[in-house]
C-alpha positions in Angstrom: 213.5 110.6 56.5 214.9 108.2 59.4 214.2 108.5 62.8 217.5 109.9 64.1 216.6 112.8 61.3 213.4 113.6 62.7 214.5 113.2 66.7 216.9 116.4 65.7 213.7 118.6 65.6 214.5 119.9 62.1 212.3 122.8 61.1 210.7 122.1 57.5 209.3 125.0 55.3 206.4 124.3 52.6 203.8 126.4 51.0 200.2 126.4 50.5 197.7 128.0 48.0 194.3 129.2 49.4 191.0 129.4 47.0 191.7 133.4 46.1 195.1 132.1 44.6 197.2 133.4 47.3 200.7 131.4 48.4 201.3 131.4 52.0 204.5 130.2 53.7 204.3 127.8 56.8 206.9 125.9 58.7 206.4 122.7 60.3 208.5 120.0 62.4 208.0 116.1 61.7 207.8 113.4 64.7 208.5 109.9 63.7 205.7 107.4 64.8 207.0 104.2 66.3 203.7 102.3 65.8 203.0 103.1 62.0 206.5 103.6 61.6 206.2 106.8 59.5 206.5 110.5 60.1 204.0 112.6 60.9 204.0 116.5 61.5 203.9 117.3 65.0 203.8 121.3 64.8 203.4 123.8 62.5 203.3 127.7 62.3 202.2 130.2 59.6 205.1 132.2 58.5 203.5 134.8 56.0 202.4 135.5 52.3 204.6 134.9 49.3 204.7 137.3 46.3 204.8 135.2 43.6 206.4 137.9 41.3 209.6 139.0 43.8 209.2 135.8 45.9 209.6 137.8 48.9 207.8 136.6 52.2 206.0 138.7 54.3 206.8 137.3 57.7 204.2 137.8 60.0 204.3 139.2 63.7 203.3 135.7 65.3 206.2 133.8 63.5 208.6 136.5 64.2 207.3 136.4 68.0 208.6 132.5 68.1 211.7 133.2 66.1 212.9 136.6 66.6 216.1 135.3 64.8 214.2 136.1 61.4 213.3 139.6 62.6 215.2 142.5 61.2 215.9 141.4 57.2 213.9 140.8 54.2 213.3 137.0 53.5 212.8 135.0 50.1 211.4 131.9 49.2 214.1 129.7 47.1 215.3 126.1 47.7 212.1 125.2 49.6 213.4 127.5 52.6 213.6 131.4 53.6 216.6 132.7 52.3 218.1 136.3 53.0 218.7 138.7 50.1 222.3 138.2 49.5 222.0 134.3 49.5 218.8 134.2 47.2 220.6 133.3 44.1 222.8 130.6 45.8 219.5 129.0 47.1 217.7 128.8 44.2 217.9 125.5 42.6 218.8 124.6 39.3 216.5 123.1 37.3 217.8 120.7 34.8 217.0 121.4 31.0 215.9 117.9 30.2 214.2 115.5 32.4 216.9 113.9 33.9 216.1 113.8 37.9 212.1 114.1 37.4 209.9 111.7 38.6 206.3 111.1 38.1 204.5 110.4 41.4 203.5 106.7 42.0 199.9 108.0 43.1 198.5 111.3 41.0 195.4 113.2 40.9 193.5 113.2 37.4 190.2 114.5 38.4 190.6 118.5 37.1 193.4 118.2 34.5 191.9 115.5 32.8 188.2 117.1 32.6 190.3 120.5 31.6 192.3 118.5 29.0 189.2 116.9 27.5 187.4 120.3 27.5 190.3 122.0 25.6 190.2 119.2 22.7 186.4 118.9 22.6 185.8 122.7 22.0 188.4 123.2 19.7 190.9 125.2 21.9 193.9 123.0 21.3 193.1 123.0 17.7 193.0 126.9 17.7 196.2 126.9 19.7 197.9 124.7 16.8 196.7 126.6 14.2 198.4 130.0 16.0 201.5 128.6 17.7 202.3 125.5 16.1 202.0 122.0 17.6 204.7 122.0 20.2 204.2 125.5 21.5 200.2 124.8 21.5 200.6 121.6 24.2 202.9 123.5 26.1 200.7 126.7 26.4 197.9 124.3 27.0 199.2 122.6 29.7 200.8 125.6 31.7 196.9 127.1 31.4 195.6 123.8 33.0 198.6 124.5 35.6 197.0 127.8 36.4 193.6 126.8 36.5 194.2 123.7 38.8 196.9 125.1 40.9 197.0 129.0 40.7 200.6 129.1 41.8 203.7 130.7 40.4 205.3 129.1 37.1 208.2 128.1 39.1 206.4 125.5 40.9 205.0 123.9 37.3 207.2 120.8 37.5 206.7 120.0 41.3 202.7 120.0 40.5 203.2 118.1 37.5 204.9 115.0 39.3 201.5 114.9 41.2 199.0 115.1 38.5 197.5 113.1 35.3 198.4 115.5 31.9 199.5 112.8 29.3 202.5 114.0 27.1 203.4 117.0 29.6 206.8 117.2 30.5 208.7 119.4 33.4 210.2 122.7 32.4 212.6 125.0 34.1 211.6 128.6 34.9 213.9 129.8 32.1 212.0 127.3 29.6 208.5 128.7 30.8 209.9 132.2 29.9 210.9 131.3 26.6 207.4 129.9 26.0 205.6 132.9 27.1 207.7 135.4 25.2 206.5 133.7 22.1 203.0 134.7 22.8 202.8 138.4 21.2 199.6 140.8 20.6 199.2 140.0 16.9 199.2 136.1 17.8 196.7 136.7 20.8 194.3 138.3 18.1 194.8 135.3 15.7 194.0 133.1 18.6 190.6 135.0 19.8 189.5 135.6 16.2 189.6 131.8 15.7 187.5 131.4 18.9 185.1 133.8 18.1 184.4 132.3 14.8 183.7 129.0 16.5 181.6 131.3 19.2 179.5 132.9 16.5 178.8 129.5 14.6 177.7 127.7 17.8 175.6 130.6 18.2 173.9 130.4 14.8 173.4 127.0 15.2 171.6 127.1 18.7 169.3 130.3 17.2 168.2 128.4 14.3 167.1 125.5 16.8 165.1 127.7 18.8 163.5 129.3 15.8 162.3 125.9 14.6 160.5 125.2 18.1 158.8 128.5 18.0 155.8 130.2 16.2 156.9 132.2 13.2 157.9 136.0 14.0 158.7 135.0 17.5 161.6 136.8 19.0 165.1 135.2 19.5 167.8 137.2 21.4 171.0 137.5 19.0 174.3 136.3 20.4 174.8 137.8 23.7 178.3 138.8 25.1 179.2 140.0 28.3 182.1 142.8 28.6 184.1 143.4 31.9 187.4 144.4 32.9 190.0 143.8 35.4 193.2 145.4 36.7 196.4 143.3 37.0 199.3 144.7 39.5 202.9 144.6 38.6 206.3 145.2 39.5 207.6 144.7 36.1 209.7 147.8 34.7 209.4 146.9 31.1 205.6 146.3 30.2 204.9 149.0 28.0 201.0 149.4 29.2 201.7 149.3 32.9 200.6 152.6 34.6 199.2 153.8 38.0 195.5 153.5 37.9 192.7 153.4 40.6 193.8 150.2 41.7 191.2 148.5 44.6 194.5 146.4 46.1 198.4 147.2 46.1 197.7 151.2 45.0 201.6 151.4 45.1 202.2 149.2 42.6 201.3 150.0 38.7 198.9 148.0 36.8 197.7 146.8 33.5 194.0 146.4 32.4 192.7 143.2 30.7 189.1 143.6 29.1 187.2 140.1 28.4 184.3 139.6 26.5 182.7 136.8 27.0 180.1 134.2 25.3 176.8 134.1 27.5 175.9 130.5 26.8 179.5 128.8 27.0 181.0 131.5 29.4 184.4 131.3 27.3 186.2 134.2 26.5 186.3 135.3 22.7 188.2 138.3 22.7 190.3 139.7 24.9 192.3 143.5 24.7 195.3 144.5 26.8 195.6 148.3 27.5 197.1 151.0 29.8 196.6 150.8 33.6 195.4 154.4 34.2 192.6 154.2 31.5 189.1 153.9 33.4 186.3 151.2 32.2 184.4 154.3 30.5 187.5 155.7 28.5 188.3 152.5 27.1 184.9 151.6 25.7 185.4 153.0 22.3 188.6 151.3 21.7 187.3 148.1 22.7 184.5 148.3 20.3 186.9 149.1 17.4 189.1 146.4 18.1 186.4 144.1 18.2 185.1 145.4 14.9 188.3 145.3 13.6 188.8 141.4 14.3 186.0 140.5 12.6 183.0 140.8 15.3 179.9 142.0 13.6 178.9 144.1 16.1 175.3 144.6 14.6 174.5 141.1 15.0 175.3 141.0 19.1 173.9 141.8 22.2 177.0 143.4 24.4 176.2 143.8 28.2 177.8 146.2 30.2 178.1 147.1 34.2 177.6 150.8 35.2 181.5 151.1 34.8 181.3 151.8 31.0 178.0 154.1 31.2 178.4 157.2 29.6 176.2 159.0 26.8 179.2 159.1 24.6 179.5 155.2 24.6 175.8 155.1 24.0 175.8 157.4 21.2 178.8 155.3 19.5 177.0 152.1 20.5 174.4 153.3 18.1 176.5 154.3 15.4 177.6 150.8 15.1 174.6 149.6 15.2 175.4 147.6 18.4 172.3 146.2 20.2 173.1 146.3 24.1 171.8 146.1 27.5 174.1 148.7 29.8 173.8 149.4 33.4 173.6 153.0 34.0 174.6 155.2 37.3 172.1 157.2 38.7 173.7 160.3 38.5 172.3 162.2 35.3 170.1 164.7 35.7 167.4 163.2 33.4 167.5 160.1 34.9 167.0 161.3 38.5 163.9 163.4 36.9 162.2 160.1 35.7 162.9 158.5 39.2 161.2 161.4 41.1 158.2 161.4 38.4 157.7 157.4 38.8 158.4 157.1 42.6 154.8 156.2 43.5 154.7 153.6 40.5 156.7 151.4 42.2 154.7 150.7 45.3 152.4 149.3 42.8 152.0 145.6 42.6 151.8 145.9 38.9 155.3 147.4 38.7 156.7 144.6 40.7 158.5 141.1 40.8 158.5 138.8 43.5 161.1 136.5 42.1 163.6 139.4 41.3 162.6 141.4 44.1 162.5 144.8 42.5 159.7 147.1 41.4 160.5 148.4 37.5 159.1 151.1 35.3 159.9 151.6 31.7 160.4 155.2 30.7 161.1 156.7 27.3 164.9 157.5 26.9 166.2 161.0 25.8 166.1 161.2 22.1 169.0 159.7 20.2 170.1 159.7 16.6 172.0 157.2 14.8 173.0 157.9 10.8 170.7 160.6 10.9 167.4 158.6 12.1 165.3 158.7 15.2 166.4 155.4 17.4 164.1 154.2 19.9 166.2 153.6 23.8 164.3 152.2 26.6 165.4 153.4 30.0 164.3 150.8 32.5 163.7 152.2 36.4 164.1 149.8 39.2 164.3 150.1 42.8 165.0 147.4 45.5 162.8 148.7 48.6 164.7 146.1 51.0 168.0 147.4 50.0 166.9 150.9 49.8 165.6 150.8 53.6 168.8 148.7 54.7 171.0 151.6 53.2 169.2 154.3 54.9 169.2 152.4 58.4 172.9 151.6 58.1 173.2 155.5 57.5 171.0 156.7 60.3 172.9 153.9 62.3 176.1 155.6 61.8 174.8 159.2 62.0 173.3 158.5 65.3 176.5 156.7 66.8 178.5 159.8 65.8 175.6 162.3 67.5 176.3 160.5 70.5 179.6 161.0 70.6 179.8 164.3 69.7 177.3 165.4 72.1 179.3 163.7 74.9 182.2 165.3 73.7 183.9 162.1 72.6 186.3 161.8 69.6 184.6 159.9 66.4 186.7 157.8 64.4 188.4 159.6 61.2 186.6 157.3 58.7 183.2 157.3 60.4 183.4 161.0 60.8 184.0 161.1 56.9 180.8 159.0 56.2 178.5 161.2 58.4 180.0 164.7 58.5 177.7 166.1 55.6 174.9 165.0 57.2 175.3 166.8 60.7 174.8 170.6 61.8 176.5 172.1 64.7 175.0 174.8 66.8 175.6 176.1 70.7 173.6 176.4 73.6 173.1 179.5 75.7 176.1 178.1 77.4 178.2 178.1 74.2 178.4 174.4 74.3 178.7 173.1 70.7 175.6 170.9 69.9 175.4 168.3 67.3 172.1 167.5 65.3 171.0 165.6 62.1 170.7 167.7 58.8 167.3 165.8 57.7 167.5 167.8 54.7 170.7 166.4 53.6 170.0 163.1 54.9 166.8 162.9 52.6 168.8 164.2 49.8 171.2 161.3 49.7 168.9 158.4 50.7 166.6 159.6 47.9 167.7 157.5 45.1 168.9 154.4 47.6 168.1 151.1 46.2 167.4 152.4 42.8 169.6 151.2 39.4 168.9 151.7 35.7 169.2 149.7 32.4 169.3 151.2 29.3 168.7 149.1 26.2 167.8 149.4 22.4 166.6 145.4 22.2 164.8 144.4 25.4 161.5 145.7 25.9 160.4 144.2 29.1 162.4 145.4 32.3 162.2 142.3 33.9 163.6 140.4 31.0 166.5 142.8 30.6 167.3 142.5 34.4 167.4 138.9 34.0 169.9 139.2 31.3 171.9 142.3 33.3 172.6 140.0 36.1 173.8 136.9 34.2 176.9 139.0 33.0 178.5 137.7 36.0 179.6 135.0 33.2 182.4 137.0 32.4 183.1 137.1 36.0 183.7 133.6 36.1 185.7 133.7 33.0 
């Protein structure tokens, strides 16, 4: 860019992606540096967030205040610029079907892409992809996966990213070609791929167990292969995805969503099973279907230890796990009446030093669970009860603080924020003084009932007898979150 072009003060647009994978558009102006004989960014402003699917830019108020000429219209990201809805088709750059016009940068980044590619080769991911999809498609899928891992950007930016990284054999792909590649990934091939991944994972687990057994005394306990299960919801604008449905979305509730369940190996952290299902189905309702899918794909459930969080907790799901001879560590909600009665019975035990762990910062008591039967036989299941006294105290004080703030405002005749009122209204009572003026007071009985089980949580398991050992295993389930 020469000095005369920079002197014009032309406004340029570009994008950046944060650590959470969100993409934003910003504008900048270049200024010529006569000493260093190069262009430097002299001014930079945030424009707004880019939706990777629709490519619409949600222009921020600060940018509109600086550039009111952009107000009153919808803007889209195309051709490295903001374009209006009617111009988006004309501005979209036409990507070449071949490599013509594409060049690798003289300086490229290689750390992340080299490590990711070597990992795929070393752990057999590339070989398993080739077995299912064929050599050419496997390489393209692996390259696109590395792109998402490294950049986390919209697929249309793949070729631009590729020009600045080290990825042997990878070639630029147009948006149309990427769509054609992804269209070849159907459910049957996904199942076949994950079946291969689990087979490798199970063999590695068997070898690890053999080494551990050899180093221990005969008869020592060696845990089975541990797997963590969790799911996530993916919002979508698509009108063609058959599993897209409205559900309990934490973000973008106005969009339909698809649910994706992952099962990950505890040691390697790799996903060895995946299941896509309708976005309106919650975790607890999906659990049995996921188990049946795992069994149908060759996962021997009786040889696994499956760890699940409280979202999958239900009496029916526990019963089904027992019928399938599955070993489990389940987080349990403190909602079952029998569980609450056990907490009431053992309340004083949580104060005993013998029931406490300084390292885990909890107190724990193991109580016999309700009677369970599987295949016409009685089955022993342990119910580990935990109480975090520090968390219980903090949650109680937070509630009391909110109640006292609301009381002060109500008794002074001032209004309380609607959300704050929803949080505390069930813990207040109202009477009237001699002059008929309303007087608000705390409902201590309701407060005690609410805070009685603060800091309490439960693990149900048919495998781990020690409550602190079970808790350590349960806390490590975030391996699936990482995946």
